[in-house]
C-alpha positions as CSV (number, residue, x, y, z in Angstrom):
1,M,-27.4,4.7,-26.7
2,S,-30.0,5.5,-24.0
3,T,-33.5,5.0,-23.6
4,A,-36.1,7.1,-21.5
5,E,-39.6,8.2,-21.2
6,P,-40.5,11.4,-23.4
7,S,-39.1,14.5,-21.7
8,P,-38.4,13.1,-18.3
9,Q,-38.0,15.2,-15.3
10,L,-35.4,13.3,-13.3
11,E,-35.8,13.3,-9.6
12,L,-32.8,11.1,-9.1
13,L,-29.8,10.1,-11.2
14,F,-27.2,7.4,-10.7
15,V,-24.1,7.8,-12.9
16,N,-20.8,6.2,-13.5
17,G,-22.1,2.8,-12.6
18,H,-22.3,-0.8,-13.8
19,I,-25.9,-1.1,-13.9
20,R,-27.3,-4.6,-15.0
21,R,-31.1,-4.2,-15.5
22,S,-31.7,-7.9,-15.1
23,A,-29.3,-11.1,-14.3
24,E,-29.5,-11.9,-18.2
25,D,-28.4,-8.1,-19.1
26,R,-25.3,-8.6,-21.3
27,H,-25.2,-4.7,-22.0
28,P,-24.9,-2.9,-18.7
29,V,-25.6,0.9,-18.7
30,Q,-23.7,3.6,-16.7
31,A,-26.5,5.6,-15.6
32,L,-30.2,5.3,-14.3
33,G,-32.8,8.0,-14.0
34,L,-35.7,7.6,-11.6
35,R,-39.0,9.7,-11.0
36,G,-42.0,8.9,-8.8
37,G,-40.3,5.6,-7.6
38,R,-40.0,4.4,-11.2
39,I,-37.2,3.6,-13.7
40,I,-37.7,6.5,-16.4
41,A,-34.3,6.6,-18.2
42,A,-31.2,4.4,-18.7
43,G,-28.1,4.8,-20.5
44,S,-24.6,6.4,-20.6
45,T,-23.5,8.9,-17.8
46,A,-23.2,11.8,-20.5
47,D,-26.6,11.1,-22.2
48,L,-28.5,11.2,-18.7
49,R,-26.6,14.0,-17.2
50,S,-28.1,16.1,-20.0
51,L,-31.5,15.1,-18.9
52,A,-30.9,16.3,-15.2
53,A,-32.5,19.5,-13.9
54,P,-31.3,21.8,-11.3
55,A,-33.2,19.9,-8.7
56,T,-32.1,16.3,-9.8
57,R,-30.3,14.5,-7.0
58,V,-27.4,13.1,-8.7
59,I,-25.4,10.1,-7.0
60,D,-22.0,8.8,-8.3
61,L,-21.7,5.3,-8.1
62,D,-18.0,5.1,-8.8
63,G,-18.1,2.0,-10.8
64,R,-20.2,0.1,-8.2
65,T,-22.9,-2.4,-9.5
66,V,-26.7,-2.1,-9.4
67,L,-29.2,-4.8,-9.7
68,P,-32.8,-5.3,-9.1
69,A,-33.6,-5.9,-5.6
70,F,-34.6,-9.4,-4.3
71,T,-37.9,-11.1,-4.1
72,D,-38.1,-13.9,-1.3
73,S,-40.9,-16.0,-2.8
74,H,-41.6,-18.3,0.1
75,T,-41.6,-16.9,3.7
76,H,-43.2,-17.4,7.0
77,F,-41.9,-13.8,7.8
78,H,-44.4,-13.0,10.4
79,R,-43.8,-16.1,12.4
80,G,-40.0,-15.8,11.9
81,A,-39.8,-12.3,13.0
82,V,-41.8,-13.0,16.0
83,L,-39.9,-16.0,17.0
84,R,-36.6,-14.1,16.8
85,H,-38.0,-11.1,18.7
86,V,-39.9,-13.1,21.5
87,F,-38.9,-16.7,21.7
88,L,-35.8,-18.8,22.3
89,D,-34.1,-18.7,18.7
90,F,-32.2,-22.1,18.5
91,A,-31.0,-21.1,15.0
92,A,-29.0,-18.4,16.7
93,I,-28.2,-20.2,20.0
94,G,-26.8,-23.0,18.1
95,P,-26.9,-25.9,20.7
96,R,-24.8,-28.9,20.0
97,S,-26.5,-31.5,22.5
98,V,-29.6,-31.9,24.4
99,A,-27.8,-30.8,27.6
100,D,-27.2,-27.4,25.5
101,V,-30.8,-27.0,24.8
102,L,-31.8,-27.7,28.4
103,T,-29.3,-24.9,29.6
104,A,-30.8,-22.6,27.5
105,V,-34.5,-23.4,28.7
106,R,-33.2,-23.4,32.4
107,E,-31.7,-19.7,31.8
108,R,-34.8,-18.5,30.1
109,S,-37.3,-20.1,32.7
110,A,-35.4,-18.4,35.6
111,A,-36.1,-15.0,34.0
112,L,-39.8,-15.5,33.3
113,P,-42.6,-15.0,35.7
114,G,-44.2,-18.2,37.3
115,G,-46.7,-19.9,35.0
116,T,-45.7,-18.0,31.9
117,W,-45.2,-20.3,29.0
118,L,-41.4,-20.7,27.7
119,Q,-41.4,-21.2,23.8
120,G,-38.5,-21.7,21.6
121,D,-38.1,-22.5,17.8
122,S,-36.0,-23.5,15.0
123,L,-34.5,-26.5,17.0
124,S,-32.8,-29.1,14.8
125,P,-32.3,-32.7,16.3
126,G,-29.8,-33.3,13.6
127,R,-27.5,-30.6,15.0
128,L,-27.6,-32.3,18.5
129,A,-25.1,-35.1,19.3
130,E,-28.1,-37.3,20.5
131,G,-29.9,-36.9,17.1
132,R,-33.2,-36.2,18.9
133,L,-35.0,-33.4,20.7
134,P,-35.4,-33.4,24.6
135,D,-38.2,-35.4,26.1
136,R,-40.9,-34.2,28.5
137,H,-39.1,-35.3,31.7
138,E,-35.8,-33.4,30.6
139,L,-37.8,-30.3,30.0
140,D,-39.6,-30.9,33.3
141,G,-36.3,-30.9,35.2
142,V,-35.2,-27.6,34.0
143,A,-38.4,-25.6,33.8
144,G,-40.3,-26.7,36.9
145,H,-44.1,-26.5,36.4
146,R,-44.2,-23.9,33.6
147,P,-45.3,-25.1,30.2
148,V,-42.5,-25.5,27.8
149,L,-43.1,-25.8,24.0
150,L,-40.0,-26.0,21.6
151,R,-40.6,-26.2,18.0
152,G,-38.5,-27.8,15.5
153,I,-37.4,-26.2,12.3
154,G,-40.4,-25.5,10.2
155,K,-42.6,-26.2,12.9
156,H,-43.1,-29.8,11.7
157,V,-42.3,-31.3,15.1
158,V,-42.5,-29.9,18.6
159,A,-41.0,-31.0,22.0
160,A,-43.4,-30.4,25.0
161,N,-43.0,-30.9,28.7
162,S,-45.6,-32.3,30.8
163,A,-47.4,-29.1,31.7
164,A,-48.0,-28.2,28.0
165,L,-49.0,-31.7,27.3
166,A,-51.5,-31.5,30.2
167,A,-52.9,-28.2,29.1
168,A,-53.6,-29.7,25.7
169,G,-55.0,-32.7,27.0
170,I,-52.3,-35.0,25.3
171,D,-51.9,-38.3,27.2
172,R,-51.4,-42.0,26.7
173,E,-55.1,-42.4,25.6
174,T,-54.5,-39.8,22.9
175,A,-54.7,-41.5,19.3
176,D,-52.4,-40.4,16.6
177,P,-54.5,-38.3,14.3
178,P,-54.5,-38.6,10.7
179,G,-51.2,-37.0,9.3
180,G,-49.6,-37.2,12.7
181,R,-47.5,-39.1,15.1
182,I,-47.1,-38.9,18.9
183,E,-43.7,-40.5,19.9
184,R,-44.3,-42.8,22.9
185,D,-42.0,-44.5,25.3
186,D,-41.9,-48.3,26.0
187,A,-44.8,-47.9,28.4
188,G,-46.9,-46.2,25.8
189,E,-46.7,-42.6,27.5
190,P,-46.2,-39.7,25.2
191,T,-42.5,-38.7,25.2
192,G,-43.6,-35.0,24.6
193,V,-42.4,-35.1,20.8
194,L,-45.2,-34.7,18.5
195,H,-45.0,-34.8,14.7
196,E,-46.9,-32.9,12.2
197,R,-50.8,-32.9,12.9
198,A,-50.1,-34.6,16.4
199,K,-49.2,-31.2,17.6
200,L,-53.0,-31.0,18.1
201,R,-53.9,-28.1,20.6
202,L,-50.2,-27.3,21.0
203,D,-50.2,-25.9,17.4
204,T,-51.1,-22.1,17.3
205,S,-52.9,-22.8,14.0
206,H,-55.1,-25.2,15.9
207,P,-58.7,-23.4,16.2
208,E,-58.6,-24.6,20.0
209,T,-55.1,-24.0,20.6
210,V,-54.0,-23.7,24.3
211,V,-50.8,-21.6,23.4
212,P,-50.9,-18.2,24.4
213,A,-50.8,-15.6,21.6
214,V,-48.0,-13.1,21.5
215,G,-49.3,-9.2,22.2
216,R,-50.1,-7.1,19.1
217,A,-47.5,-4.5,20.1
218,E,-44.8,-7.2,20.5
219,R,-45.8,-8.5,17.3
220,H,-45.7,-5.1,15.6
221,E,-42.3,-4.4,16.9
222,A,-40.9,-7.8,15.7
223,L,-42.1,-7.2,12.1
224,R,-40.5,-3.6,12.1
225,A,-37.2,-5.1,13.2
226,G,-37.7,-8.0,10.7
227,V,-38.3,-5.6,7.6
228,R,-35.0,-3.8,8.7
229,E,-33.2,-7.1,8.5
230,L,-34.8,-7.8,5.0
231,H,-33.6,-4.4,3.5
232,R,-30.0,-5.1,4.9
233,L,-30.1,-8.3,2.7
234,G,-31.5,-6.5,-0.3
235,I,-34.9,-8.0,0.0
236,T,-37.9,-5.6,-0.8
237,T,-40.6,-8.2,-1.8
238,I,-41.9,-11.2,0.1
239,H,-44.5,-13.9,-0.8
240,E,-45.9,-14.8,2.6
241,M,-47.6,-17.9,3.6
242,V,-50.3,-16.6,5.8
243,R,-51.8,-19.1,8.4
244,S,-54.3,-16.8,10.4
245,P,-56.3,-13.6,9.7
246,E,-54.0,-12.0,12.6
247,E,-50.9,-12.3,10.4
248,A,-52.5,-10.8,7.4
249,E,-54.1,-8.0,9.6
250,D,-50.7,-7.2,11.3
251,L,-49.1,-6.8,7.9
252,A,-51.8,-4.7,6.3
253,T,-52.0,-2.6,9.5
254,L,-48.4,-1.6,9.4
255,H,-48.6,-1.0,5.7
256,A,-51.6,1.3,6.1
257,A,-49.7,3.2,8.9
258,G,-46.6,3.6,6.5
259,Q,-44.5,1.3,9.0
260,L,-43.9,-1.8,6.8
261,D,-41.7,-0.5,3.7
262,L,-42.3,-4.0,2.1
263,R,-44.0,-5.3,-0.8
264,V,-46.2,-8.4,0.3
265,R,-47.7,-11.1,-1.6
266,I,-50.1,-13.2,0.2
267,F,-50.6,-17.1,0.0
268,Y,-53.4,-18.1,2.6
269,R,-52.9,-21.7,4.2
270,V,-56.3,-23.3,4.1
271,H,-55.7,-26.7,5.6
272,E,-54.6,-27.3,9.2
273,T,-55.3,-23.6,10.0
274,P,-58.2,-21.4,11.3
275,L,-58.6,-20.3,7.6
276,S,-60.7,-22.1,5.1
277,L,-61.1,-22.0,1.3
278,D,-64.9,-21.3,1.8
279,W,-64.1,-18.4,3.8
280,L,-61.8,-16.8,1.3
281,I,-64.2,-17.4,-1.5
282,G,-66.9,-16.0,0.6
283,L,-65.0,-12.8,1.0
284,G,-64.5,-12.7,-2.8
285,I,-60.7,-13.0,-2.5
286,R,-59.2,-13.6,-5.8
287,R,-55.5,-13.9,-7.4
288,G,-54.3,-10.2,-8.1
289,R,-56.6,-8.5,-5.7
290,G,-54.6,-5.5,-4.2
291,D,-52.0,-3.1,-5.5
292,D,-48.1,-2.9,-6.0
293,W,-47.6,-3.0,-2.2
294,F,-50.1,-5.7,-0.8
295,R,-51.7,-8.3,-3.1
296,I,-53.4,-11.8,-3.0
297,L,-51.9,-14.6,-4.9
298,G,-53.9,-17.7,-3.5
299,I,-53.9,-20.7,-1.2
300,K,-51.2,-22.9,0.2
301,I,-51.5,-26.6,1.2
302,S,-49.1,-28.8,2.9
303,V,-49.4,-32.3,1.5
304,D,-46.5,-34.0,3.6
305,G,-44.1,-33.3,6.4
306,W,-40.3,-32.5,6.0
307,C,-37.4,-35.0,5.4
308,I,-35.2,-34.0,8.1
309,F,-37.8,-35.3,10.6
310,R,-38.2,-38.3,8.3
311,N,-41.8,-37.1,7.7
312,A,-41.7,-36.2,3.8
313,A,-44.0,-38.8,2.1
314,V,-41.6,-41.0,0.0
315,Y,-41.8,-44.5,-1.5
316,E,-38.5,-45.7,-0.1
317,G,-38.1,-45.7,3.6
318,Y,-35.4,-43.9,5.6
319,L,-32.1,-45.1,6.8
320,G,-32.7,-47.5,9.8
321,E,-36.4,-47.0,9.3
322,P,-37.4,-48.9,6.0
323,E,-41.1,-49.1,7.0
324,N,-41.2,-45.4,7.4
325,L,-42.5,-43.8,4.4
326,G,-43.5,-40.4,5.8
327,I,-46.6,-38.7,6.7
328,M,-49.3,-37.4,4.2
329,R,-51.1,-34.7,6.0
330,I,-53.9,-34.5,3.7
331,D,-56.0,-37.3,1.9
332,P,-55.3,-37.2,-1.8
333,A,-59.0,-36.9,-2.8
334,A,-59.4,-34.1,-0.4
335,L,-56.3,-32.3,-1.7
336,A,-57.6,-32.6,-5.4
337,A,-61.0,-31.3,-4.5
338,L,-59.5,-28.3,-2.7
339,V,-57.3,-27.5,-5.6
340,R,-60.1,-27.8,-8.2
341,R,-62.2,-25.5,-6.2
342,A,-59.6,-23.1,-5.7
343,N,-58.7,-23.0,-9.3
344,D,-62.2,-22.5,-10.4
345,H,-62.5,-19.5,-8.3
346,G,-59.5,-17.8,-9.7
347,L,-56.7,-18.4,-6.9
348,G,-53.4,-19.3,-7.3
349,I,-52.1,-22.7,-5.7
350,A,-49.0,-23.5,-3.9
351,L,-48.7,-27.0,-2.8
352,H,-45.9,-28.1,-0.3
353,A,-44.8,-31.6,-1.3
354,V,-41.4,-32.8,-0.3
355,G,-41.1,-36.4,-0.9
356,G,-41.7,-38.1,-4.1
357,R,-45.1,-39.7,-2.9
358,A,-46.4,-36.3,-1.9
359,V,-45.3,-34.9,-5.3
360,D,-47.4,-37.4,-7.3
361,A,-50.4,-36.4,-5.1
362,A,-49.7,-32.7,-5.8
363,L,-49.4,-33.4,-9.6
364,D,-52.5,-35.4,-9.5
365,A,-54.3,-32.6,-8.0
366,F,-53.1,-30.0,-10.3
367,A,-54.0,-32.2,-13.3
368,S,-57.5,-32.8,-12.1
369,A,-57.8,-29.0,-11.8
370,G,-57.1,-28.5,-15.6
371,P,-55.3,-25.3,-16.7
372,P,-54.8,-22.4,-14.1
373,V,-57.5,-19.8,-14.3
374,A,-55.5,-16.9,-13.1
375,G,-51.7,-17.7,-13.5
376,P,-49.3,-20.3,-12.9
377,H,-49.5,-22.6,-9.9
378,R,-46.5,-23.6,-7.8
379,L,-45.0,-26.8,-6.5
380,E,-43.1,-26.0,-3.2
381,H,-39.8,-27.8,-2.4
382,A,-40.2,-31.3,-4.1
383,H,-36.6,-31.9,-3.3
384,L,-36.4,-35.6,-2.2
385,D,-36.3,-38.3,-4.7
386,L,-37.8,-36.4,-7.4
387,E,-37.9,-38.6,-10.6
388,E,-37.3,-37.7,-14.3
389,R,-41.0,-38.7,-15.0
390,Q,-42.1,-36.3,-12.3
391,L,-39.9,-33.5,-13.8
392,D,-41.5,-34.1,-17.1
393,R,-44.9,-33.8,-15.6
394,I,-44.0,-30.6,-13.9
395,R,-43.2,-29.2,-17.2
396,S,-46.2,-30.3,-18.9
397,L,-48.5,-28.9,-16.4
398,G,-46.9,-25.4,-16.7
399,L,-46.0,-25.4,-12.9
400,V,-43.5,-23.2,-11.4
401,L,-40.9,-25.1,-9.2
402,S,-40.1,-23.3,-5.9
403,A,-36.8,-24.3,-4.3
404,Q,-34.6,-23.4,-1.4
405,P,-30.9,-24.0,-2.1
406,A,-29.7,-22.5,1.1
407,F,-31.0,-26.0,2.9
408,L,-28.0,-27.7,1.2
409,P,-25.6,-26.3,3.6
410,A,-28.2,-25.8,6.4
411,Y,-29.4,-29.3,6.6
412,R,-26.8,-31.6,5.1
413,V,-26.0,-33.2,8.5
414,D,-29.7,-33.6,9.2
415,W,-30.4,-35.2,5.8
416,A,-27.3,-37.5,6.0
417,R,-28.9,-39.2,9.2
418,G,-31.8,-40.5,7.1
419,L,-30.7,-40.7,3.5
420,A,-28.2,-42.9,1.6
421,P,-25.6,-41.0,-0.2
422,D,-27.2,-41.7,-3.7
423,R,-30.5,-40.2,-2.4
424,M,-28.5,-37.2,-1.1
425,D,-27.1,-36.4,-4.5
426,R,-30.5,-36.4,-5.9
427,I,-31.6,-33.7,-3.6
428,M,-33.1,-30.5,-5.3
429,P,-32.3,-31.4,-8.9
430,L,-32.4,-27.8,-10.1
431,A,-30.3,-28.3,-13.3
432,A,-32.5,-31.0,-14.6
433,A,-35.4,-28.8,-13.9
434,H,-33.8,-25.9,-15.7
435,R,-32.9,-28.0,-18.7
436,R,-36.5,-28.9,-19.0
437,G,-37.5,-25.1,-19.1
438,I,-39.2,-25.2,-15.7
439,P,-39.6,-21.9,-14.2
440,L,-37.5,-21.9,-11.0
441,I,-38.2,-19.5,-8.0
442,L,-35.7,-19.6,-5.4
443,N,-36.5,-18.5,-1.7
444,S,-35.7,-18.9,2.0
445,D,-38.8,-20.7,3.6
446,F,-37.8,-18.4,6.5
447,P,-37.5,-19.4,9.4
448,S,-37.2,-22.9,8.1
449,G,-34.2,-21.8,6.1
450,P,-31.8,-18.9,6.8
451,L,-32.6,-15.5,5.3
452,G,-30.2,-14.2,2.6
453,P,-30.4,-14.4,-1.1
454,L,-26.6,-14.2,-1.7
455,A,-26.0,-17.4,0.4
456,A,-28.8,-19.2,-1.4
457,I,-27.7,-18.1,-4.9
458,D,-24.1,-19.4,-3.9
459,A,-25.3,-22.8,-2.7
460,A,-27.3,-23.1,-6.0
461,V,-24.4,-22.5,-8.1
462,T,-21.6,-24.4,-6.1
463,R,-23.8,-27.0,-4.5
464,D,-21.3,-26.2,-1.5
465,A,-22.9,-27.9,1.7
466,G,-20.0,-26.9,3.9
467,E,-17.1,-28.8,5.4
468,G,-16.0,-29.9,2.0
469,H,-19.2,-31.6,1.0
470,R,-21.0,-31.0,-2.3
471,I,-24.4,-32.3,-2.6
472,G,-25.5,-33.3,-6.3
473,A,-22.8,-31.4,-8.0
474,D,-24.1,-32.0,-11.4
475,Q,-27.4,-30.3,-10.4
476,A,-25.6,-26.7,-10.2
477,I,-27.2,-23.9,-12.2
478,P,-25.5,-20.9,-13.9
479,R,-25.0,-17.8,-11.7
480,E,-27.6,-15.8,-13.7
481,V,-30.3,-18.4,-13.5
482,A,-29.9,-18.6,-9.7
483,W,-30.1,-14.8,-9.5
484,S,-33.2,-14.7,-11.8
485,G,-34.9,-17.2,-9.3
486,F,-34.6,-14.3,-6.7
487,T,-35.7,-11.4,-9.2
488,S,-37.4,-11.7,-12.6
489,V,-38.9,-15.1,-12.4
490,P,-40.9,-14.6,-9.1
491,A,-42.1,-11.3,-10.5
492,R,-43.5,-13.1,-13.7
493,A,-44.8,-15.9,-11.6
494,S,-46.7,-13.5,-9.4
495,G,-47.9,-11.3,-12.2
496,D,-45.9,-8.4,-11.0
497,A,-45.6,-6.8,-14.3
498,H,-43.5,-3.8,-13.4
499,A,-40.8,-5.7,-11.1
500,G,-38.0,-8.0,-11.1
501,S,-35.8,-5.9,-13.7
502,L,-34.9,-2.3,-13.8
503,A,-36.6,-1.8,-17.4
504,I,-38.2,1.5,-18.2
505,G,-41.3,2.0,-16.3
506,H,-40.4,-0.6,-13.7
507,Q,-40.4,0.0,-9.9
508,A,-37.2,1.6,-8.7
509,D,-36.5,-1.4,-6.4
510,L,-32.7,-2.0,-6.4
511,I,-29.5,-2.8,-4.6
512,V,-26.0,-1.6,-4.8
513,F,-22.9,-3.7,-4.4
514,E,-19.1,-2.8,-4.3
515,K,-18.5,-5.7,-6.9
516,D,-20.4,-7.3,-9.7
517,P,-22.2,-10.4,-8.2
518,L,-22.7,-11.7,-11.7
519,D,-18.9,-11.8,-12.3
520,E,-17.7,-15.4,-12.0
521,R,-14.6,-14.0,-10.1
522,T,-16.8,-12.4,-7.5
523,D,-17.2,-14.7,-4.2
524,L,-20.8,-14.5,-3.2
525,A,-20.2,-16.0,0.1
526,T,-18.0,-12.8,1.1
527,L,-20.2,-10.4,-0.8
528,S,-22.8,-8.0,1.0
529,V,-25.4,-5.5,-0.1
530,S,-24.1,-2.0,0.0
531,E,-27.6,0.0,-0.3
532,T,-31.1,-1.2,-0.8
533,M,-33.6,1.2,-2.5
534,L,-37.3,0.7,-2.4
535,D,-39.8,2.6,-4.4
536,G,-37.1,5.1,-5.3
537,R,-36.2,5.6,-1.4
538,F,-33.1,4.3,0.3
539,V,-34.0,1.9,3.0
540,Y,-30.7,0.5,3.9
541,G,-27.1,1.7,3.6
542,T,-25.3,5.0,2.8
543,D,-26.2,6.4,-0.6
544,G,-23.3,7.4,-2.5
545,V,-21.7,10.7,-2.7
546,A,-23.4,13.6,-4.7
547,A,-21.5,14.3,-8.0
């Protein structure tokens, strides 16, 4: 049995395949017909061959599997692409000690002109033998008088040397700002390690930042290279958390020039950035403005910090620091006021809340805003100390839960330094959320987490955190549920009516595999994408053999 639009004229035809039109598809088809970047026919090879015209391009899949392409529904893609292209990328370098970090800084410093800032990113103290970031004096010793700024994973913490601190005006007289903490030595001097909003003018989002900007040409080249990596991983759509007009402008400029080859959905950060909610409202920005390629979804606000730096706002302190209940980055009353105003003006809202105390503030804010005006709102992360009552409230408020399962293997070591085993096993309760019918969207939070939906899906399904460790094995979710978290669920959550599946009339964004990833016998850890198609065009891999 085949389905098709009336009298289709096929431009491209896939035959002899195992084509799953969604993760839930229990009746795969053999053939798929495309025209104008859309799916217009699906059925058996024999039926669809009869629809082919002489000019139809026919690709024999030879039994390979086709599925909808991935959406990465929470990225800081612009920042991640630039850091990989321009800065020291400690995720790639993989230092095991402070000495390794200092070696990388010394070598990069020797290659830079005098006075040039040296910047690094994605540094994890939990991966270092000392369990800490380098201090100002250690950085001074390997970089001389040039300013050095090393960002921790997710940009929640930075390590700066004396020159960088001096440029930003941070000294022993600088008070901890609300929502931030300056680490100090026994004499009261800043060590150079700054948490959350204490980064002050060393945060590139600060309106008076002293950190030099990366040039436009370098940024654009970094983005083009980053898109090629997304295509290799089967990603054709991202939900980007934008922190400056420059980031949105870069993406829009490349799209207008035909150099982006990516569908982008935008959330603007309106707290701790140069952007403001009033500015967005004044521009008339609303959820849904745009087209299939570039569309506004709403705003993002970070309520607390991140737990690997012991900054997530919790009710129970961290190991060895029982008095440390984390950092709230925004006053709950101010948060509620922003959420109400954004909702009233037709904007979607995504709230970053990692710890249970922050989750309650976020849920209170959503409740005070009333029903969403323009589509479901999102709770980002919520993976530490989430309680049954909070899950019930997430469901009752109609929220989408946004989770990052690749954090399980990526940050097991970091979490274990600050959390008791019983708290570790309660991290990211995906199964409990799924049982309640809470929509789950899964994503990378790149560069805070690694890119690659296959690894994330594998982590959600197995809860494998590496080296024989499983975190919360009872919170594993079925393979098709995890796969939907990267395809159909984010499409529905963002109002993309023609995305997320290979239904008739939908966008021809798809990926090809040698094996069926949804077959339980297929090892996702060793699987890779063979081809990626965007809007009916191959953007990665070879495209089969014409039949």
